[in-house]
All heavy atoms as TSV, in Angstrom:
chain	resi	resn	atom	element	x	y	z
A	1	MET	N	N	-20.072	-5.967	2.700
A	1	MET	CA	C	-21.367	-5.452	2.364
A	1	MET	C	C	-22.413	-6.423	2.871
A	1	MET	O	O	-22.351	-7.603	2.573
A	1	MET	CB	C	-21.525	-5.335	0.847
A	1	MET	CG	C	-20.794	-4.186	0.216
A	1	MET	SD	S	-21.124	-4.113	-1.547
A	1	MET	CE	C	-19.660	-4.931	-2.132
A	2	ALA	N	N	-23.350	-5.922	3.620
A	2	ALA	CA	C	-24.479	-6.741	4.052
A	2	ALA	C	C	-25.504	-6.750	2.925
A	2	ALA	O	O	-25.733	-5.730	2.267
A	2	ALA	CB	C	-25.096	-6.150	5.316
A	3	MET	N	N	-26.094	-7.909	2.694
A	3	MET	CA	C	-27.058	-8.069	1.618
A	3	MET	C	C	-28.311	-8.741	2.157
A	3	MET	O	O	-28.276	-9.367	3.217
A	3	MET	CB	C	-26.465	-8.919	0.504
A	3	MET	CG	C	-25.198	-8.364	-0.060
A	3	MET	SD	S	-24.573	-9.468	-1.316
A	3	MET	CE	C	-23.529	-8.350	-2.199
A	4	ARG	N	N	-29.399	-8.612	1.389
A	4	ARG	CA	C	-30.617	-9.326	1.758
A	4	ARG	C	C	-30.318	-10.824	1.685
A	4	ARG	O	O	-29.824	-11.300	0.671
A	4	ARG	CB	C	-31.769	-8.992	0.810
A	4	ARG	CG	C	-32.336	-7.609	1.006
A	4	ARG	CD	C	-33.608	-7.390	0.179
A	4	ARG	NE	N	-33.601	-7.987	-1.145
A	4	ARG	CZ	C	-33.182	-7.396	-2.268
A	4	ARG	NH1	N	-32.718	-6.165	-2.219
A	4	ARG	NH2	N	-33.229	-8.025	-3.421
A	5	PRO	N	N	-30.637	-11.572	2.733
A	5	PRO	CA	C	-30.325	-13.007	2.751
A	5	PRO	C	C	-31.343	-13.815	1.942
A	5	PRO	O	O	-32.137	-14.575	2.494
A	5	PRO	CB	C	-30.355	-13.354	4.239
A	5	PRO	CG	C	-31.318	-12.367	4.822
A	5	PRO	CD	C	-31.153	-11.105	4.009
A	6	GLU	N	N	-31.313	-13.646	0.636
A	6	GLU	CA	C	-32.226	-14.338	-0.264
A	6	GLU	C	C	-31.408	-15.103	-1.298
A	6	GLU	O	O	-30.351	-14.631	-1.738
A	6	GLU	CB	C	-33.135	-13.330	-0.961
A	6	GLU	CG	C	-33.980	-12.527	0.012
A	6	GLU	CD	C	-34.713	-11.361	-0.638
A	6	GLU	OE1	O	-34.590	-11.152	-1.859
A	6	GLU	OE2	O	-35.412	-10.651	0.096
A	7	PRO	N	N	-31.888	-16.270	-1.709
A	7	PRO	CA	C	-31.124	-17.091	-2.659
A	7	PRO	C	C	-30.776	-16.364	-3.960
A	7	PRO	O	O	-29.656	-16.502	-4.460
A	7	PRO	CB	C	-32.051	-18.284	-2.927
A	7	PRO	CG	C	-32.907	-18.377	-1.715
A	7	PRO	CD	C	-33.105	-16.955	-1.259
A	8	ASP	N	N	-31.700	-15.581	-4.516
A	8	ASP	CA	C	-31.397	-14.887	-5.771
A	8	ASP	C	C	-30.328	-13.818	-5.579
A	8	ASP	O	O	-29.481	-13.607	-6.448
A	8	ASP	CB	C	-32.656	-14.305	-6.415
A	8	ASP	CG	C	-33.366	-13.282	-5.545
A	8	ASP	OD1	O	-33.386	-13.451	-4.315
A	8	ASP	OD2	O	-33.919	-12.306	-6.111
A	9	VAL	N	N	-30.327	-13.163	-4.446
A	9	VAL	CA	C	-29.298	-12.160	-4.147
A	9	VAL	C	C	-27.946	-12.847	-3.993
A	9	VAL	O	O	-26.935	-12.385	-4.543
A	9	VAL	CB	C	-29.654	-11.358	-2.876
A	9	VAL	CG1	C	-28.525	-10.427	-2.477
A	9	VAL	CG2	C	-30.947	-10.567	-3.090
A	10	ALA	N	N	-27.919	-13.968	-3.286
A	10	ALA	CA	C	-26.665	-14.711	-3.115
A	10	ALA	C	C	-26.139	-15.192	-4.462
A	10	ALA	O	O	-24.935	-15.098	-4.734
A	10	ALA	CB	C	-26.882	-15.894	-2.175
A	11	GLY	N	N	-27.033	-15.664	-5.325
A	11	GLY	CA	C	-26.625	-16.127	-6.647
A	11	GLY	C	C	-26.037	-15.020	-7.490
A	11	GLY	O	O	-25.005	-15.193	-8.149
A	12	ARG	N	N	-26.689	-13.857	-7.474
A	12	ARG	CA	C	-26.181	-12.720	-8.243
A	12	ARG	C	C	-24.847	-12.238	-7.698
A	12	ARG	O	O	-23.941	-11.882	-8.453
A	12	ARG	CB	C	-27.199	-11.589	-8.253
A	12	ARG	CG	C	-28.432	-11.945	-9.084
A	12	ARG	CD	C	-29.374	-10.811	-9.229
A	12	ARG	NE	N	-28.767	-9.797	-10.091
A	12	ARG	CZ	C	-29.157	-8.549	-10.141
A	12	ARG	NH1	N	-30.159	-8.142	-9.383
A	12	ARG	NH2	N	-28.575	-7.684	-10.933
A	13	ALA	N	N	-24.709	-12.221	-6.376
A	13	ALA	CA	C	-23.442	-11.790	-5.768
A	13	ALA	C	C	-22.315	-12.759	-6.129
A	13	ALA	O	O	-21.204	-12.326	-6.456
A	13	ALA	CB	C	-23.593	-11.681	-4.254
A	14	ALA	N	N	-22.595	-14.052	-6.090
A	14	ALA	CA	C	-21.576	-15.042	-6.445
A	14	ALA	C	C	-21.186	-14.914	-7.915
A	14	ALA	O	O	-19.995	-14.991	-8.258
A	14	ALA	CB	C	-22.102	-16.448	-6.154
A	15	GLU	N	N	-22.171	-14.679	-8.772
A	15	GLU	CA	C	-21.894	-14.503	-10.204
A	15	GLU	C	C	-21.034	-13.263	-10.441
A	15	GLU	O	O	-20.060	-13.301	-11.199
A	15	GLU	CB	C	-23.220	-14.378	-10.947
A	15	GLU	CG	C	-23.107	-14.300	-12.435
A	15	GLU	CD	C	-24.484	-14.198	-13.082
A	15	GLU	OE1	O	-25.350	-15.031	-12.798
A	15	GLU	OE2	O	-24.675	-13.244	-13.866
A	16	LEU	N	N	-21.379	-12.167	-9.793
A	16	LEU	CA	C	-20.607	-10.939	-9.925
A	16	LEU	C	C	-19.175	-11.139	-9.426
A	16	LEU	O	O	-18.220	-10.727	-10.080
A	16	LEU	CB	C	-21.263	-9.802	-9.144
A	16	LEU	CG	C	-20.458	-8.519	-9.041
A	16	LEU	CD1	C	-20.291	-7.877	-10.412
A	16	LEU	CD2	C	-21.101	-7.552	-8.073
A	17	ALA	N	N	-19.035	-11.789	-8.284
A	17	ALA	CA	C	-17.704	-12.025	-7.727
A	17	ALA	C	C	-16.853	-12.862	-8.681
A	17	ALA	O	O	-15.676	-12.564	-8.889
A	17	ALA	CB	C	-17.813	-12.713	-6.369
A	18	ALA	N	N	-17.453	-13.874	-9.296
A	18	ALA	CA	C	-16.707	-14.717	-10.240
A	18	ALA	C	C	-16.279	-13.915	-11.460
A	18	ALA	O	O	-15.134	-14.018	-11.915
A	18	ALA	CB	C	-17.563	-15.910	-10.657
A	19	ARG	N	N	-17.171	-13.084	-11.995
A	19	ARG	CA	C	-16.821	-12.262	-13.159
A	19	ARG	C	C	-15.732	-11.256	-12.811
A	19	ARG	O	O	-14.784	-11.064	-13.575
A	19	ARG	CB	C	-18.060	-11.521	-13.681
A	19	ARG	CG	C	-18.980	-12.368	-14.493
A	19	ARG	CD	C	-19.965	-11.538	-15.311
A	19	ARG	NE	N	-20.492	-10.370	-14.631
A	19	ARG	CZ	C	-21.679	-10.316	-14.017
A	19	ARG	NH1	N	-22.449	-11.373	-13.993
A	19	ARG	NH2	N	-22.081	-9.205	-13.451
A	20	GLU	N	N	-15.867	-10.589	-11.699
A	20	GLU	CA	C	-14.891	-9.569	-11.316
A	20	GLU	C	C	-13.529	-10.186	-11.018
A	20	GLU	O	O	-12.506	-9.591	-11.322
A	20	GLU	CB	C	-15.397	-8.768	-10.121
A	20	GLU	CG	C	-16.552	-7.853	-10.460
A	20	GLU	CD	C	-16.199	-6.840	-11.537
A	20	GLU	OE1	O	-15.120	-6.233	-11.482
A	20	GLU	OE2	O	-17.025	-6.654	-12.441
A	21	THR	N	N	-13.508	-11.364	-10.421
A	21	THR	CA	C	-12.239	-12.042	-10.157
A	21	THR	C	C	-11.534	-12.354	-11.469
A	21	THR	O	O	-10.301	-12.267	-11.555
A	21	THR	CB	C	-12.470	-13.332	-9.345
A	21	THR	OG1	O	-13.061	-12.964	-8.087
A	21	THR	CG2	C	-11.171	-14.066	-9.087
A	22	GLY	N	N	-12.312	-12.675	-12.497
A	22	GLY	CA	C	-11.735	-12.962	-13.804
A	22	GLY	C	C	-11.042	-11.769	-14.429
A	22	GLY	O	O	-10.037	-11.914	-15.129
A	23	CYS	N	N	-11.565	-10.584	-14.204
A	23	CYS	CA	C	-10.957	-9.398	-14.817
A	23	CYS	C	C	-10.030	-8.653	-13.869
A	23	CYS	O	O	-9.139	-7.945	-14.313
A	23	CYS	CB	C	-12.036	-8.465	-15.369
A	23	CYS	SG	S	-12.760	-7.351	-14.170
A	24	CYS	N	N	-10.238	-8.790	-12.588
A	24	CYS	CA	C	-9.443	-8.052	-11.597
A	24	CYS	C	C	-8.912	-9.037	-10.564
A	24	CYS	O	O	-9.433	-9.127	-9.449
A	24	CYS	CB	C	-10.304	-6.993	-10.915
A	24	CYS	SG	S	-11.035	-5.810	-12.056
A	25	SER	N	N	-7.888	-9.755	-10.928
A	25	SER	CA	C	-7.391	-10.821	-10.066
A	25	SER	C	C	-6.822	-10.324	-8.739
A	25	SER	O	O	-6.609	-11.121	-7.825
A	25	SER	CB	C	-6.333	-11.645	-10.805
A	25	SER	OG	O	-5.247	-10.819	-11.174
A	26	PHE	N	N	-6.611	-9.028	-8.614
A	26	PHE	CA	C	-6.074	-8.485	-7.361
A	26	PHE	C	C	-7.156	-8.280	-6.304
A	26	PHE	O	O	-6.862	-7.925	-5.173
A	26	PHE	CB	C	-5.336	-7.158	-7.611
A	26	PHE	CG	C	-6.194	-6.088	-8.226
A	26	PHE	CD1	C	-6.929	-5.229	-7.439
A	26	PHE	CD2	C	-6.249	-5.943	-9.605
A	26	PHE	CE1	C	-7.717	-4.236	-8.004
A	26	PHE	CE2	C	-7.026	-4.959	-10.183
A	26	PHE	CZ	C	-7.768	-4.104	-9.374
A	27	VAL	N	N	-8.433	-8.522	-6.665
A	27	VAL	CA	C	-9.544	-8.371	-5.733
A	27	VAL	C	C	-9.959	-9.755	-5.247
A	27	VAL	O	O	-10.088	-10.691	-6.032
A	27	VAL	CB	C	-10.747	-7.673	-6.393
A	27	VAL	CG1	C	-11.888	-7.501	-5.402
A	27	VAL	CG2	C	-10.348	-6.333	-6.977
A	28	THR	N	N	-10.166	-9.886	-3.942
A	28	THR	CA	C	-10.631	-11.137	-3.361
A	28	THR	C	C	-12.038	-10.928	-2.811
A	28	THR	O	O	-12.283	-9.968	-2.078
A	28	THR	CB	C	-9.694	-11.593	-2.218
A	28	THR	OG1	O	-8.382	-11.762	-2.748
A	28	THR	CG2	C	-10.170	-12.889	-1.602
A	29	PHE	N	N	-12.950	-11.810	-3.186
A	29	PHE	CA	C	-14.332	-11.759	-2.722
A	29	PHE	C	C	-14.611	-12.982	-1.865
A	29	PHE	O	O	-14.235	-14.095	-2.219
A	29	PHE	CB	C	-15.302	-11.784	-3.909
A	29	PHE	CG	C	-15.175	-10.609	-4.824
A	29	PHE	CD1	C	-14.343	-10.652	-5.924
A	29	PHE	CD2	C	-15.905	-9.450	-4.593
A	29	PHE	CE1	C	-14.222	-9.571	-6.781
A	29	PHE	CE2	C	-15.786	-8.365	-5.434
A	29	PHE	CZ	C	-14.948	-8.422	-6.531
A	30	THR	N	N	-15.302	-12.770	-0.746
A	30	THR	CA	C	-15.740	-13.868	0.105
A	30	THR	C	C	-17.217	-13.653	0.396
A	30	THR	O	O	-17.598	-12.653	1.012
A	30	THR	CB	C	-14.948	-13.900	1.425
A	30	THR	OG1	O	-13.552	-13.943	1.122
A	30	THR	CG2	C	-15.335	-15.105	2.260
A	31	LEU	N	N	-18.047	-14.576	-0.080
A	31	LEU	CA	C	-19.488	-14.511	0.144
A	31	LEU	C	C	-19.815	-15.462	1.283
A	31	LEU	O	O	-19.479	-16.645	1.231
A	31	LEU	CB	C	-20.230	-14.911	-1.137
A	31	LEU	CG	C	-21.747	-14.802	-1.117
A	31	LEU	CD1	C	-22.188	-13.360	-0.887
A	31	LEU	CD2	C	-22.324	-15.339	-2.423
A	32	THR	N	N	-20.465	-14.933	2.319
A	32	THR	CA	C	-20.770	-15.727	3.502
A	32	THR	C	C	-22.255	-15.661	3.808
A	32	THR	O	O	-22.824	-14.570	3.898
A	32	THR	CB	C	-19.982	-15.200	4.727
A	32	THR	OG1	O	-18.596	-15.160	4.398
A	32	THR	CG2	C	-20.195	-16.081	5.935
A	33	ALA	N	N	-22.864	-16.826	3.952
A	33	ALA	CA	C	-24.256	-16.928	4.373
A	33	ALA	C	C	-24.281	-17.745	5.651
A	33	ALA	O	O	-23.935	-18.927	5.652
A	33	ALA	CB	C	-25.089	-17.598	3.292
A	34	THR	N	N	-24.670	-17.096	6.740
A	34	THR	CA	C	-24.691	-17.784	8.033
A	34	THR	C	C	-25.670	-17.093	8.970
A	34	THR	O	O	-25.788	-15.870	8.958
A	34	THR	CB	C	-23.287	-17.838	8.658
A	34	THR	OG1	O	-23.336	-18.564	9.872
A	34	THR	CG2	C	-22.727	-16.476	8.945
A	35	GLY	N	N	-26.356	-17.873	9.751
A	35	GLY	CA	C	-27.261	-17.322	10.766
A	35	GLY	C	C	-28.320	-16.396	10.202
A	35	GLY	O	O	-28.713	-15.451	10.866
A	36	GLY	N	N	-28.752	-16.627	8.974
A	36	GLY	CA	C	-29.759	-15.773	8.358
A	36	GLY	C	C	-29.209	-14.486	7.771
A	36	GLY	O	O	-29.966	-13.626	7.342
A	37	ASP	N	N	-27.902	-14.333	7.748
A	37	ASP	CA	C	-27.253	-13.155	7.185
A	37	ASP	C	C	-26.509	-13.515	5.906
A	37	ASP	O	O	-26.068	-14.650	5.729
A	37	ASP	CB	C	-26.254	-12.546	8.170
A	37	ASP	CG	C	-26.928	-11.968	9.401
A	37	ASP	OD1	O	-28.053	-11.453	9.279
A	37	ASP	OD2	O	-26.320	-12.051	10.484
A	38	LEU	N	N	-26.370	-12.541	5.025
A	38	LEU	CA	C	-25.600	-12.708	3.800
A	38	LEU	C	C	-24.666	-11.512	3.688
A	38	LEU	O	O	-25.100	-10.362	3.797
A	38	LEU	CB	C	-26.524	-12.769	2.582
A	38	LEU	CG	C	-25.857	-12.915	1.219
A	38	LEU	CD1	C	-25.130	-14.258	1.122
A	38	LEU	CD2	C	-26.892	-12.791	0.106
A	39	ALA	N	N	-23.390	-11.785	3.490
A	39	ALA	CA	C	-22.412	-10.701	3.404
A	39	ALA	C	C	-21.390	-11.003	2.314
A	39	ALA	O	O	-21.008	-12.152	2.110
A	39	ALA	CB	C	-21.705	-10.505	4.730
A	40	LEU	N	N	-20.979	-9.959	1.634
A	40	LEU	CA	C	-19.910	-10.053	0.650
A	40	LEU	C	C	-18.755	-9.211	1.158
A	40	LEU	O	O	-18.879	-8.004	1.348
A	40	LEU	CB	C	-20.377	-9.541	-0.715
A	40	LEU	CG	C	-19.335	-9.595	-1.832
A	40	LEU	CD1	C	-18.963	-11.050	-2.144
A	40	LEU	CD2	C	-19.858	-8.903	-3.081
A	41	HIS	N	N	-17.645	-9.887	1.419
A	41	HIS	CA	C	-16.437	-9.210	1.887
A	41	HIS	C	C	-15.515	-9.049	0.683
A	41	HIS	O	O	-15.279	-10.009	-0.054
A	41	HIS	CB	C	-15.752	-10.029	2.982
A	41	HIS	CG	C	-14.496	-9.422	3.489
A	41	HIS	ND1	N	-14.491	-8.398	4.411
A	41	HIS	CD2	C	-13.205	-9.660	3.183
A	41	HIS	CE1	C	-13.235	-8.055	4.653
A	41	HIS	NE2	N	-12.439	-8.797	3.918
A	42	VAL	N	N	-15.022	-7.841	0.479
A	42	VAL	CA	C	-14.145	-7.538	-0.650
A	42	VAL	C	C	-12.828	-7.022	-0.082
A	42	VAL	O	O	-12.823	-6.131	0.770
A	42	VAL	CB	C	-14.780	-6.465	-1.571
A	42	VAL	CG1	C	-13.912	-6.239	-2.783
A	42	VAL	CG2	C	-16.197	-6.863	-1.974
A	43	SER	N	N	-11.735	-7.595	-0.568
A	43	SER	CA	C	-10.436	-7.132	-0.084
A	43	SER	C	C	-9.436	-7.042	-1.230
A	43	SER	O	O	-9.600	-7.682	-2.268
A	43	SER	CB	C	-9.907	-8.061	1.013
A	43	SER	OG	O	-9.745	-9.372	0.519
A	44	VAL	N	N	-8.427	-6.209	-1.010
A	44	VAL	CA	C	-7.345	-6.019	-1.973
A	44	VAL	C	C	-6.045	-5.842	-1.188
A	44	VAL	O	O	-6.065	-5.539	0.003
A	44	VAL	CB	C	-7.567	-4.775	-2.875
A	44	VAL	CG1	C	-8.808	-4.931	-3.722
A	44	VAL	CG2	C	-7.632	-3.499	-2.061
A	45	GLY	N	N	-4.931	-5.986	-1.872
A	45	GLY	CA	C	-3.641	-5.690	-1.261
A	45	GLY	C	C	-3.455	-4.187	-1.136
A	45	GLY	O	O	-4.208	-3.389	-1.715
A	46	ASP	N	N	-2.467	-3.780	-0.383
A	46	ASP	CA	C	-2.209	-2.359	-0.134
A	46	ASP	C	C	-2.047	-1.542	-1.420
A	46	ASP	O	O	-2.458	-0.385	-1.470
A	46	ASP	CB	C	-0.957	-2.186	0.726
A	46	ASP	CG	C	-1.171	-2.658	2.152
A	46	ASP	OD1	O	-2.336	-2.774	2.582
A	46	ASP	OD2	O	-0.158	-2.916	2.836
A	47	ARG	N	N	-1.490	-2.144	-2.454
A	47	ARG	CA	C	-1.263	-1.430	-3.722
A	47	ARG	C	C	-2.552	-0.978	-4.393
A	47	ARG	O	O	-2.547	-0.045	-5.181
A	47	ARG	CB	C	-0.524	-2.343	-4.710
A	47	ARG	CG	C	0.932	-2.202	-4.718
A	47	ARG	CD	C	1.586	-3.037	-5.769
A	47	ARG	NE	N	0.898	-2.978	-7.063
A	47	ARG	CZ	C	1.212	-3.714	-8.095
A	47	ARG	NH1	N	2.185	-4.599	-7.997
A	47	ARG	NH2	N	0.572	-3.611	-9.214
A	48	HIS	N	N	-3.659	-1.651	-4.091
A	48	HIS	CA	C	-4.912	-1.374	-4.792
A	48	HIS	C	C	-5.999	-0.825	-3.869
A	48	HIS	O	O	-7.186	-0.868	-4.206
A	48	HIS	CB	C	-5.402	-2.649	-5.478
A	48	HIS	CG	C	-4.467	-3.122	-6.535
A	48	HIS	ND1	N	-3.550	-4.127	-6.303
A	48	HIS	CD2	C	-4.283	-2.713	-7.808
A	48	HIS	CE1	C	-2.852	-4.329	-7.401
A	48	HIS	NE2	N	-3.265	-3.483	-8.328
A	49	ILE	N	N	-5.630	-0.281	-2.742
A	49	ILE	CA	C	-6.620	0.201	-1.776
A	49	ILE	C	C	-7.508	1.294	-2.358
A	49	ILE	O	O	-8.684	1.394	-2.017
A	49	ILE	CB	C	-5.948	0.649	-0.451
A	49	ILE	CG1	C	-6.974	0.749	0.666
A	49	ILE	CG2	C	-5.200	1.951	-0.620
A	49	ILE	CD1	C	-7.496	-0.572	1.116
A	50	GLU	N	N	-6.975	2.098	-3.286
A	50	GLU	CA	C	-7.781	3.157	-3.897
A	50	GLU	C	C	-8.947	2.567	-4.699
A	50	GLU	O	O	-10.041	3.116	-4.714
A	50	GLU	CB	C	-6.932	4.049	-4.811
A	50	GLU	CG	C	-5.856	4.841	-4.086
A	50	GLU	CD	C	-4.574	4.027	-3.885
A	50	GLU	OE1	O	-4.395	2.986	-4.538
A	50	GLU	OE2	O	-3.758	4.453	-3.049
A	51	VAL	N	N	-8.708	1.433	-5.337
A	51	VAL	CA	C	-9.767	0.755	-6.092
A	51	VAL	C	C	-10.873	0.320	-5.136
A	51	VAL	O	O	-12.061	0.491	-5.418
A	51	VAL	CB	C	-9.208	-0.457	-6.872
A	51	VAL	CG1	C	-10.318	-1.240	-7.538
A	51	VAL	CG2	C	-8.169	-0.008	-7.884
A	52	LEU	N	N	-10.494	-0.231	-3.997
A	52	LEU	CA	C	-11.478	-0.666	-3.008
A	52	LEU	C	C	-12.249	0.516	-2.443
A	52	LEU	O	O	-13.465	0.432	-2.232
A	52	LEU	CB	C	-10.789	-1.443	-1.886
A	52	LEU	CG	C	-11.707	-2.094	-0.867
A	52	LEU	CD1	C	-12.680	-3.054	-1.524
A	52	LEU	CD2	C	-10.877	-2.817	0.182
A	53	ASP	N	N	-11.583	1.636	-2.233
A	53	ASP	CA	C	-12.252	2.837	-1.737
A	53	ASP	C	C	-13.328	3.305	-2.714
A	53	ASP	O	O	-14.439	3.675	-2.310
A	53	ASP	CB	C	-11.250	3.967	-1.484
A	53	ASP	CG	C	-10.357	3.709	-0.284
A	53	ASP	OD1	O	-10.690	2.827	0.548
A	53	ASP	OD2	O	-9.309	4.379	-0.192
A	54	VAL	N	N	-13.031	3.280	-4.012
A	54	VAL	CA	C	-14.008	3.684	-5.029
A	54	VAL	C	C	-15.176	2.702	-5.046
A	54	VAL	O	O	-16.337	3.103	-5.108
A	54	VAL	CB	C	-13.345	3.794	-6.422
A	54	VAL	CG1	C	-14.385	3.949	-7.519
A	54	VAL	CG2	C	-12.365	4.950	-6.446
A	55	LEU	N	N	-14.887	1.411	-4.986
A	55	LEU	CA	C	-15.934	0.394	-4.968
A	55	LEU	C	C	-16.850	0.589	-3.767
A	55	LEU	O	O	-18.078	0.544	-3.892
A	55	LEU	CB	C	-15.315	-1.003	-4.939
A	55	LEU	CG	C	-16.275	-2.172	-4.843
A	55	LEU	CD1	C	-17.184	-2.234	-6.057
A	55	LEU	CD2	C	-15.511	-3.473	-4.689
A	56	ALA	N	N	-16.278	0.842	-2.611
A	56	ALA	CA	C	-17.075	1.051	-1.398
A	56	ALA	C	C	-17.951	2.294	-1.524
A	56	ALA	O	O	-19.123	2.281	-1.138
A	56	ALA	CB	C	-16.163	1.161	-0.181
A	57	ALA	N	N	-17.416	3.357	-2.083
A	57	ALA	CA	C	-18.190	4.588	-2.254
A	57	ALA	C	C	-19.359	4.354	-3.209
A	57	ALA	O	O	-20.486	4.822	-2.960
A	57	ALA	CB	C	-17.294	5.711	-2.763
A	58	ARG	N	N	-19.124	3.635	-4.300
A	58	ARG	CA	C	-20.200	3.344	-5.256
A	58	ARG	C	C	-21.265	2.454	-4.632
A	58	ARG	O	O	-22.455	2.661	-4.837
A	58	ARG	CB	C	-19.635	2.701	-6.506
A	58	ARG	CG	C	-18.875	3.675	-7.363
A	58	ARG	CD	C	-18.378	3.027	-8.610
A	58	ARG	NE	N	-17.619	3.984	-9.407
A	58	ARG	CZ	C	-16.973	3.675	-10.503
A	58	ARG	NH1	N	-16.985	2.435	-10.954
A	58	ARG	NH2	N	-16.309	4.600	-11.166
A	59	ALA	N	N	-20.844	1.451	-3.887
A	59	ALA	CA	C	-21.798	0.554	-3.233
A	59	ALA	C	C	-22.656	1.323	-2.234
A	59	ALA	O	O	-23.867	1.131	-2.155
A	59	ALA	CB	C	-21.067	-0.590	-2.548
A	60	THR	N	N	-22.030	2.221	-1.492
A	60	THR	CA	C	-22.777	3.037	-0.526
A	60	THR	C	C	-23.775	3.935	-1.243
A	60	THR	O	O	-24.931	4.052	-0.831
A	60	THR	CB	C	-21.808	3.871	0.330
A	60	THR	OG1	O	-20.953	2.980	1.043
A	60	THR	CG2	C	-22.555	4.768	1.299
A	61	ALA	N	N	-23.356	4.560	-2.322
A	61	ALA	CA	C	-24.243	5.441	-3.077
A	61	ALA	C	C	-25.422	4.667	-3.656
A	61	ALA	O	O	-26.563	5.128	-3.609
A	61	ALA	CB	C	-23.471	6.144	-4.193
A	62	MET	N	N	-25.155	3.477	-4.186
A	62	MET	CA	C	-26.224	2.669	-4.759
A	62	MET	C	C	-27.193	2.200	-3.683
A	62	MET	O	O	-28.401	2.194	-3.881
A	62	MET	CB	C	-25.643	1.483	-5.516
A	62	MET	CG	C	-24.936	1.886	-6.792
A	62	MET	SD	S	-24.212	0.487	-7.652
A	62	MET	CE	C	-25.693	-0.315	-8.230
A	63	SER	N	N	-26.671	1.825	-2.541
A	63	SER	CA	C	-27.510	1.384	-1.436
A	63	SER	C	C	-28.388	2.523	-0.937
A	63	SER	O	O	-29.573	2.339	-0.663
A	63	SER	CB	C	-26.637	0.855	-0.307
A	63	SER	OG	O	-27.422	0.489	0.792
A	64	THR	N	N	-27.814	3.697	-0.841
A	64	THR	CA	C	-28.569	4.870	-0.398
A	64	THR	C	C	-29.670	5.204	-1.398
A	64	THR	O	O	-30.808	5.462	-1.018
A	64	THR	CB	C	-27.622	6.074	-0.226
A	64	THR	OG1	O	-26.635	5.732	0.749
A	64	THR	CG2	C	-28.370	7.307	0.225
A	65	ALA	N	N	-29.355	5.168	-2.681
A	65	ALA	CA	C	-30.348	5.458	-3.718
A	65	ALA	C	C	-31.456	4.413	-3.715
A	65	ALA	O	O	-32.634	4.744	-3.844
A	65	ALA	CB	C	-29.676	5.524	-5.084
A	66	ALA	N	N	-31.105	3.145	-3.542
A	66	ALA	CA	C	-32.092	2.068	-3.551
A	66	ALA	C	C	-33.032	2.162	-2.354
A	66	ALA	O	O	-34.198	1.813	-2.444
A	66	ALA	CB	C	-31.402	0.712	-3.576
A	67	SER	N	N	-32.533	2.668	-1.245
A	67	SER	CA	C	-33.377	2.776	-0.058
A	67	SER	C	C	-34.252	4.027	-0.089
A	67	SER	O	O	-35.139	4.178	0.732
A	67	SER	CB	C	-32.521	2.774	1.204
A	67	SER	OG	O	-31.799	3.985	1.306
A	68	GLY	N	N	-33.991	4.908	-1.052
A	68	GLY	CA	C	-34.790	6.116	-1.176
A	68	GLY	C	C	-34.313	7.274	-0.339
A	68	GLY	O	O	-34.886	8.340	-0.377
A	69	THR	N	N	-33.242	7.086	0.420
A	69	THR	CA	C	-32.786	8.177	1.278
A	69	THR	C	C	-32.082	9.268	0.489
A	69	THR	O	O	-32.017	10.401	0.954
A	69	THR	CB	C	-31.847	7.656	2.392
A	69	THR	OG1	O	-30.755	6.971	1.788
A	69	THR	CG2	C	-32.598	6.753	3.343
A	70	ALA	N	N	-31.604	8.936	-0.701
A	70	ALA	CA	C	-30.919	9.957	-1.489
A	70	ALA	C	C	-31.897	10.963	-2.073
A	70	ALA	O	O	-31.640	12.150	-2.150
A	70	ALA	CB	C	-30.096	9.322	-2.611
A	71	THR	N	N	-33.067	10.494	-2.514
A	71	THR	CA	C	-34.029	11.389	-3.156
A	71	THR	C	C	-35.240	11.669	-2.291
A	71	THR	O	O	-35.962	12.608	-2.538
A	71	THR	CB	C	-34.513	10.780	-4.482
A	71	THR	OG1	O	-35.186	9.546	-4.193
A	71	THR	CG2	C	-33.370	10.551	-5.437
A	72	GLY	N	N	-35.488	10.804	-1.332
A	72	GLY	CA	C	-36.648	10.984	-0.483
A	72	GLY	C	C	-37.947	10.599	-1.165
A	72	GLY	O	O	-39.028	10.890	-0.655
A	73	THR	N	N	-37.877	9.932	-2.322
A	73	THR	CA	C	-39.094	9.619	-3.054
A	73	THR	C	C	-39.641	8.238	-2.746
A	73	THR	O	O	-40.788	7.970	-3.042
A	73	THR	CB	C	-38.853	9.703	-4.571
A	73	THR	OG1	O	-37.801	8.787	-4.916
A	73	THR	CG2	C	-38.460	11.120	-4.974
A	74	ARG	N	N	-38.866	7.378	-2.166
A	74	ARG	CA	C	-39.353	6.043	-1.835
A	74	ARG	C	C	-39.742	5.974	-0.382
A	74	ARG	O	O	-39.137	6.636	0.451
A	74	ARG	CB	C	-38.277	5.000	-2.126
A	74	ARG	CG	C	-38.028	4.826	-3.590
A	74	ARG	CD	C	-37.158	3.629	-3.798
A	74	ARG	NE	N	-36.932	3.469	-5.239
A	74	ARG	CZ	C	-36.079	2.648	-5.742
A	74	ARG	NH1	N	-35.355	1.895	-4.951
A	74	ARG	NH2	N	-35.938	2.533	-7.026
A	75	PRO	N	N	-40.729	5.145	-0.088
A	75	PRO	CA	C	-41.138	5.022	1.325
A	75	PRO	C	C	-40.090	4.341	2.157
A	75	PRO	O	O	-39.271	3.631	1.707
A	75	PRO	CB	C	-42.406	4.171	1.266
A	75	PRO	CG	C	-42.545	3.649	-0.104
A	75	PRO	CD	C	-41.545	4.380	-0.967
């Protein structure tokens, strides 16, 4: 997931990754900040790919809603 390269966003992503790792040890999170970019890579083993698919779908839906493309109400 590409994220806004801002310190508060990186902090929240790192906090979320730490909490989720505590409850879902089968998920691996890698937060990378380089070259002005911020990305959160999420991976799972083959046994849990369905969980990752749901997470990706939710992240996409939230990103679409936040950008206003889902409702057309935001500029």
